N, C-alpha and C positions, 0 to 999 in steps of 0.2 A: 154671263153675269159673273162677277168676278170675291171671289168668297172676301169676306171682309172681314180682318185681323180682330181675334177677340181673346183675352189673357184674364185668367181666372186666378181668386187667389182664397184662402179661406183664413178666414178672423176668428179666435175666442180670447172672451174674456168671464171672467166666474162663470154667469150658468149662460153664457149669452153666445149666440154661433151667426154668421155672420157670412155667407158667400157671395163674392162681390166677381161682377165679371166689368173688366174697361176696354172699351168701342170707342176708337178714330170719332171722336165729334166737338163738337166746339163746348161742350164743357158741364155738359147739364147734369145734376148727380139724383139720383134717383132710391128712395128707401122703400120698397115696400109698397111699391109702385105709386107711394108719394111724392112731393117733394122732398127735398133738403129744410126747409124755412117751417113746413106742414109739419113735418114731423120729428125733428129738434126742437123743442121752445126757446133754448138758451142760446146763446150767439157763444160761449165760451167752445161748446160741446161741438159747434159745426165748425168753428174754427181749429178746434180738434181735428177735426172729420177728414179739415183741408190740407192739412198740414203734410200730406207725405208729397203731397199734390205740388204745393207752394219749394218744399225742398228741394223737385227734381223741376222742377219751372216746369210741368207739364199742365197746367191749370186749365188752359184751356183748348186741350188736343185731346181730352179724352171726355168721355161720357162713363157716369160709375154707377151701376145700375145693381142696389146688394139686397139682396133676402136676409133680415134678423129674426131671430125667434130668441126666445129666452132672456132671461134677465131683465135689469130696470133698463130705462133710458141710455143712464151712464155707463153702464158695461157694453151696452148694445155699441153707443160710438166710439168705445174703443177698441171695438169687435171690428166694424168695420175697420178702420184706423187701420188696422194689421190687415185685414185684411185687400184692402186698398195700395199697401207697401207693399207686400207680395206680389200682387199681381205686375206691379211696376214695375217689378225687379223681374218678371218672365218678360216682360215689353223690352226691358232694357238692362243688361246684366251692370252696365257700366254706373249704372244707378247704386250701388251696395254700397257704396265707401261713404255714399251722401247720407243713407236713409239710415245705415246703420252709425254714423255719429254724432247722429240725431237721437236715436233708442228705437227707431219707429220698428224694426225688425222682429224687438224680442218679446216676447209674447211673455204677458204679467204674470206671474205662475198662484198669486194669490187667491187661496176660495173661498168661501163662506164655509166656520167653523159648523160641524153639525151639534143637534143641541145632542145634552144628556139626558139622562131619565134623574128625576129625583130632584128634577131642575122645572125653574122657567124659561129659559135659553142655554146659549153656550156657556155664557159666565155669569150670567144673573141669577139667582139663587130665591126660592121663597124666603120669605120673611121668617123670621126663626124669632116666637116670644119663649121669653121664659117664663111667665105665669098667664 
């Protein structure tokens, strides 16, 4: 039996981490063993997640299996998108210019600001009363 090619990519965004594997197949996308439509309810998140596959015209050529944890659904979708882009780069290095041109290989460095002591949150203060 011949070993099937499997391309791995890791994506991160805020507190989310995604381990993505691309396997040649009909184009099925599974996130945490659930269908894409079932896991991400918003169409904008699903479109954003499919962007690397659309840019490289590999939408029906690879099955995507992703394990995601941490963060919210928006940052999880961004993490999976970065993981897919990195895995596609391992599959074919000629995709680099197309993916780089759309900014799909750049990790978003913005992180959550920590809560400070004596305050309600990172920026919000407790209400001050004069009397």
